[in-house]
C-alpha positions in Angstrom: 113.8 93.2 187.8 110.7 92.6 185.8 107.4 91.9 187.7 103.9 91.0 186.7 102.0 87.8 185.7 102.2 86.4 182.3 99.5 84.1 181.0 100.8 81.6 178.4 98.6 79.6 176.0 100.2 77.0 173.7 99.3 73.4 173.0 103.0 72.4 172.8 104.1 71.4 176.3 107.7 71.8 175.4 107.1 75.4 174.4 105.1 76.1 177.6 108.0 74.7 179.6 110.7 76.7 177.9 108.7 80.0 178.0 107.8 79.4 181.7 111.5 78.9 182.6 112.7 81.9 180.6 110.0 84.3 181.9 110.4 83.0 185.5 114.1 83.6 185.3 113.4 87.2 184.1 111.3 87.8 187.3 107.8 87.2 186.0 105.1 85.1 187.5 103.8 82.6 185.0 100.6 80.6 184.4 100.6 78.3 181.4 97.9 76.3 179.7 97.3 74.4 176.5 93.7 75.4 176.1 91.9 78.6 175.1 89.1 78.0 177.6 91.5 78.1 180.5 93.2 81.3 179.2 89.8 83.0 178.8 88.7 82.0 182.3 91.9 83.5 183.8 91.4 86.7 181.8 87.7 87.0 182.7 88.6 86.6 186.4 91.1 89.5 186.1 94.3 87.5 186.2 97.4 88.3 184.3 99.2 91.5 183.2 100.3 90.2 179.8 99.0 87.3 177.6 101.3 85.3 175.3 99.3 83.0 173.1 99.7 80.7 170.1 97.2 81.3 167.3 96.1 77.7 166.9 94.8 76.1 170.1 93.0 72.7 170.4 89.6 74.1 171.4 89.6 77.6 169.8 91.6 79.9 167.6 93.3 82.7 169.4 92.0 85.2 166.8 88.5 84.3 168.0 89.5 84.9 171.7 91.4 88.1 171.1 88.3 90.3 170.3 86.7 89.1 173.6 89.9 90.0 175.5 90.0 93.4 173.8 86.3 94.0 174.8 86.6 92.8 178.4 90.1 94.1 179.2 91.2 96.6 176.5 94.4 97.5 178.4 95.6 94.0 178.6 98.6 93.5 176.2 98.4 90.3 174.1 101.5 88.9 172.3 100.6 86.5 169.5 102.8 83.6 168.4 102.4 81.6 165.3 104.1 79.0 163.1 101.8 80.2 160.2 104.3 82.9 159.4 102.6 84.9 156.7 101.9 88.6 156.3 98.2 87.9 156.9 98.9 86.5 160.3 100.9 89.6 161.2 98.3 92.0 159.8 95.4 90.2 161.4 97.2 90.3 164.8 97.6 94.0 164.5 94.0 94.5 163.3 92.6 92.6 166.3 94.6 94.7 168.7 97.5 92.4 169.6 100.4 94.2 171.2 102.9 92.4 169.1 103.3 89.3 166.8 106.2 86.9 167.0 106.8 84.2 164.3 107.9 80.7 165.4 110.6 79.8 165.9 111.4 82.9 167.9 114.3 84.1 170.0 113.7 83.7 173.7 115.5 86.9 174.6 113.4 88.9 172.1 110.2 87.4 173.6 111.2 88.3 177.2 112.0 91.8 176.0 108.7 92.1 174.3 106.8 91.0 177.4 108.8 93.6 179.5 107.9 96.4 177.0 104.3 95.4 177.1 104.2 95.8 180.8 105.7 99.3 180.5 102.8 100.6 178.4 99.1 99.8 178.0 98.0 98.2 174.8 95.7 100.5 172.8 92.1 99.4 172.6 91.2 98.3 169.0 87.8 97.5 167.6 87.4 94.0 166.2 88.2 94.2 162.5 86.5 92.1 159.8 88.3 88.8 159.2 90.8 88.7 156.4 91.0 84.9 156.5 90.8 83.4 153.1 92.0 86.5 151.3 94.9 85.9 148.9 98.3 86.5 150.3 99.7 89.8 148.9 103.3 88.9 149.7 105.0 85.5 149.8 107.7 84.4 152.1 108.3 82.8 155.6 112.0 83.7 156.0 113.1 85.7 159.0 113.9 88.7 156.8 110.2 88.7 155.5 108.9 88.2 159.1 110.5 91.5 160.1 108.8 93.1 157.0 105.4 91.6 157.9 105.6 92.9 161.5 106.5 96.4 160.3 103.7 96.4 157.7 101.2 95.3 160.3 102.1 98.2 162.5 102.2 100.7 159.7 98.7 99.8 158.5 97.4 101.2 161.7 98.9 104.6 161.1 99.0 107.3 158.4 102.8 107.7 158.5 104.7 108.4 155.3 106.7 105.4 154.3 109.8 105.1 152.0 110.3 101.6 150.6 113.8 100.9 149.5 114.8 97.8 147.5 116.3 96.6 144.3 114.2 96.3 141.1 111.9 93.3 141.2 111.7 92.9 145.0 108.0 93.8 145.2 108.0 97.4 146.4 104.5 98.1 144.8 103.1 94.9 146.5 104.2 96.3 149.9 102.7 99.7 149.1 99.4 98.1 148.1 99.4 96.0 151.3 100.0 99.2 153.4 96.9 100.7 151.7 94.6 97.6 151.4 94.9 96.8 155.1 94.7 100.4 156.4 91.8 102.6 157.4 92.1 104.1 153.9 91.4 100.8 152.1 88.0 102.1 150.8 89.8 105.0 149.2 91.7 104.9 145.9 95.2 103.6 145.6 97.0 105.7 142.9 100.5 104.9 141.6 102.9 107.1 139.6 106.3 105.9 138.4 108.6 108.9 138.2 111.0 107.2 135.8 108.2 106.5 133.3 107.0 110.1 133.0 108.8 112.8 130.9 110.4 115.2 133.4 108.5 118.2 132.0 105.2 116.5 132.6 105.7 115.3 136.2 104.2 118.3 137.9 101.2 118.2 135.7 100.7 114.5 136.4 101.0 115.0 140.1 99.0 118.2 140.7 96.9 118.5 137.5 96.7 121.5 135.2 94.2 124.1 134.2 93.0 124.7 130.6 95.6 126.8 128.7 98.3 126.3 131.4 100.7 125.3 128.6 100.7 124.4 125.0 98.5 121.4 124.4 96.5 121.9 127.7 93.2 121.9 125.9 91.2 121.2 129.1 91.6 120.9 132.8 93.2 117.6 134.0 93.0 116.2 137.5 96.4 115.2 138.9 97.3 112.1 140.9 96.8 113.9 144.2 93.2 114.7 143.3 92.6 111.2 142.0 94.0 109.7 145.3 92.0 112.0 147.6 91.0 110.0 150.8 93.3 107.2 149.8 97.0 106.5 149.2 99.4 107.9 146.6 102.3 105.6 145.7 105.3 107.5 144.2 107.6 104.9 142.7 111.2 105.7 141.8 111.0 108.9 143.8 114.8 109.4 143.2 114.0 110.3 139.6 111.7 113.2 140.6 113.0 116.6 139.2 114.1 119.2 141.7 111.3 121.6 140.7 108.6 118.9 141.4 110.4 118.1 144.7 109.9 121.6 145.8 106.2 121.5 145.1 105.9 118.1 146.8 107.7 119.4 149.9 105.1 122.2 150.1 102.3 119.6 150.0 103.9 117.6 152.9 104.4 120.8 154.9 101.1 122.6 154.4 98.7 119.9 153.2 97.7 121.8 150.1 98.8 122.3 146.5 97.9 124.3 143.4 97.4 122.9 139.9 99.8 123.9 137.1 98.4 127.2 135.9 96.1 127.5 138.9 96.1 130.0 141.8 93.7 128.6 144.3 95.3 126.3 147.0 93.6 122.8 147.2 93.5 121.0 150.5 94.6 117.3 150.3 94.0 114.3 152.4 96.4 111.6 150.9 98.8 109.2 152.5 102.2 109.3 150.7 104.0 106.0 150.2 107.2 106.2 148.0 109.8 103.8 146.8 113.2 103.8 145.2 116.0 101.5 144.2 118.5 104.4 144.5 120.5 105.7 147.4 118.7 109.0 148.2 121.5 110.1 150.6 124.0 109.8 147.7 121.6 111.8 145.5 121.5 114.5 148.2 125.3 114.7 148.2 125.2 115.1 144.4 122.7 117.9 144.7 120.0 115.9 142.9 117.6 115.4 145.8 116.4 117.8 148.5 117.5 116.9 152.0 114.5 118.5 153.6 112.2 116.5 151.4 114.1 113.3 152.2 113.4 113.7 155.9 109.7 114.4 155.2 109.4 111.2 153.1 111.7 109.0 155.2 109.5 109.1 158.3 109.5 105.3 158.3 112.1 103.6 156.1 111.3 100.0 155.0 114.0 98.0 153.3 112.9 95.1 151.1 115.6 92.3 151.1 116.7 91.0 147.7 115.8 87.5 146.8 119.4 86.3 147.4 119.0 87.2 151.1 115.9 85.1 151.5 116.5 82.0 149.2 114.5 79.9 151.7 111.4 81.6 150.3 112.0 80.4 146.8 110.0 77.1 147.2 106.9 79.1 148.4 107.3 81.6 145.6 107.7 78.9 143.0 104.5 77.1 144.2 102.7 80.4 144.2 103.8 81.2 140.6 102.9 77.7 139.4 99.4 78.0 140.8 98.9 81.5 139.5 100.1 80.6 136.0 97.6 77.7 136.0 94.8 80.1 136.8 96.0 82.2 133.9 95.6 79.3 131.5 99.1 77.8 131.4 99.4 74.1 131.8 99.6 72.6 135.3 103.1 71.4 136.1 105.4 70.7 139.1 109.1 71.2 139.4 111.6 68.4 140.3 113.3 68.6 143.7 116.8 69.0 142.3 115.5 71.7 139.9 114.1 73.6 142.9 117.4 73.2 144.7 119.1 74.7 141.7 116.8 77.7 141.7 117.7 78.3 145.4 121.4 78.6 144.5 121.0 81.2 141.7 121.9 84.8 142.6 118.7 86.3 141.0 119.9 89.8 140.0 116.3 90.4 138.8 114.9 89.2 142.2 111.3 87.9 142.5 110.2 89.4 139.1 113.0 87.5 137.4 112.0 84.3 139.1 108.4 84.7 138.1 109.3 85.3 134.5 111.5 82.2 134.5 108.7 80.0 135.8 106.4 81.3 133.1 108.9 80.4 130.4 109.4 77.0 131.8 105.7 76.3 131.9 105.3 77.5 128.3 108.4 75.7 126.9 108.6 72.4 128.8 106.4 69.5 127.6 106.8 67.2 130.7 104.4 67.5 133.7 107.5 67.7 136.0 110.0 70.3 135.0 113.5 68.7 135.2 116.8 70.2 136.3 118.0 70.2 132.7 115.3 72.7 131.8 116.1 75.0 134.6 119.8 74.9 133.8 119.0 75.6 130.1 117.0 78.7 131.1 119.5 80.0 133.6 122.3 79.6 131.0 120.3 81.5 128.4 120.0 84.6 130.6 122.2 87.4 129.2 125.1 88.4 131.5 124.0 92.0 131.1 121.4 91.3 133.8 124.1 90.8 136.4 125.8 94.0 135.1 122.6 95.9 135.5 122.0 94.6 139.0 125.5 95.6 140.0 125.5 99.0 138.2 124.5 100.8 141.3 127.4 99.4 143.3 129.8 99.9 140.4 128.8 103.6 140.1 129.5 104.0 143.8 133.1 103.1 143.2 133.1 99.5 144.3 134.2 98.4 140.7 134.6 101.7 138.9 137.2 100.5 136.3 135.0 97.6 135.3 131.9 99.9 135.2 133.6 102.4 132.9 135.2 99.7 130.7 131.8 98.0 130.2 130.1 101.2 129.2 132.9 102.3 126.9 132.9 98.9 125.2 129.2 99.4 124.5 129.9 102.9 123.1 132.6 101.6 120.7 130.4 98.7 119.7 127.7 101.1 118.7 129.8 102.2 115.7 129.8 98.7 114.2 132.4 98.1 111.6 133.1 101.9 111.1 135.7 103.7 113.1 134.6 106.4 115.6 135.2 110.0 114.5 138.6 111.5 115.3 139.2 113.3 118.6 137.5 110.6 120.6 139.9 110.9 123.6 139.1 114.5 124.2 135.4 114.1 123.5 135.1 111.3 126.1 137.0 113.4 128.7 134.7 116.3 127.9 131.7 114.1 128.7 133.2 112.5 131.8 134.9 115.4 133.6 131.9 117.8 134.1 129.7 115.4 136.0 132.8 114.2 138.0 133.6 117.8 138.9 130.0 118.5 139.9 129.8 115.4 142.0 133.0 116.2 143.8 131.8 119.8 144.6 128.4 118.4 145.7 130.0 115.9 148.0 132.1 118.6 149.7 129.3 121.2 149.7 131.2 123.4 147.3 134.5 123.5 149.2 137.0 123.6 146.4 140.0 122.7 148.5 138.4 119.6 149.8 137.0 118.8 146.3 140.6 119.0 144.9 141.8 116.7 147.7 139.0 114.3 146.9 140.0 114.2 143.2 143.7 114.0 143.9 144.6 117.3 142.1 145.6 120.7 143.4 143.1 123.6 143.8 144.6 125.6 140.8 144.1 122.5 138.6 140.5 122.2 139.8 139.8 125.8 139.1 141.3 125.5 135.6 139.1 122.4 134.9 136.0 124.2 136.2 136.7 127.1 133.7 137.7 124.7 130.9 134.6 122.5 131.2 132.3 125.5 132.0 131.2 124.0 135.4 129.8 126.7 137.6 130.9 126.3 141.2 128.2 126.2 143.9 127.1 129.8 144.7 128.7 131.2 147.8 131.3 128.5 148.2 134.0 129.5 145.9 136.9 129.4 148.3 138.4 126.8 150.7 136.2 127.9 153.6 
């Protein structure tokens, strides 16, 4: 049974009563107050093993008390509660040395478990950090899904761990990466971003590591790479799933040994850079397909962070809309509001393009609508004008994974036929399409079964002799050393 004294500070008497009852049932001794002065007196007199406090108290803000607690009793864990559920609250709690942050409303069981964990380990002493009050919020949302993200970001800003951010396009992966940098000890260093999907594959190594003069045709002078540019700061590698295997090998060496060489160079260069990467693709599936190194995956995926799509946090849409309206006004667009029924309609949309799609829609509405209050009809018009290909693109990843394979193939083949316009495709189309489809299918089956041809044949629903015949016919080289059924 848990033991120890918990000091509670909250100006809501109902919350004090509920917390006192729950913690007492869990075996704790509880002292509760509605004032920061009483809490500080107890702490200064040496009472309490854990503090649970709301941020806003009648006589003083808990964020003003917390540095004094840290200075007087650095090993005393403090759990911060707040109804101001923004990422800044979570980050400031972590910066000021709070053991944990719980957004209101919270689960009583989770709070009791947090208090019990706090008693099992001493809170680390933390120096008071400069206030971030008044700084613009980098990420918008008060939903429970975003609260989990805020708490994780707050913890990660206090570390140098490598983070992999996973989420659909438009969910705000770069915003999270910037928050991890801007509120970390590296915030005075550079934040450098590189999108793997936007760089020609043959230039990625040069972009990452730089090159020497004469390293290749066109290298007229030495060029600093992104690692050199990000020295002492953070390097954000967006769409890491699109990185070529050769560059993956070099990146793995950097993560293992903390050094790299430029393209065409021979002298190892030490590096001090925090790696943050992001992807909308399933890296484990890419590993099975032989397109991503498994050892690199584990080096990058030290802390995975999944960003929820907008359809999983529709309660955040009103806050997002208000934010976009205010930002657009600062950018010179006319000041407008959105009608309540129009806002409700936005909350029922599926948003395949996520937050980015919502922001673009708000900009269009501000530019096109003449009334000061944007009506439901205008929202309906804009939503209806969105091409259905957006939904197809959003679902393409799922379709390609076999959840709707016939529809996925039919859609893409229809686009292929349409590309010929009024003219008929050249003869022999059936065989040409098979010749295009079968090689990647065979390679994917072999990769998924680690080169085991018997299992690959079973996976495809053909016998092994047919598989071998197809491999020869399509000139697909089996994985080395795994030619048999072993």
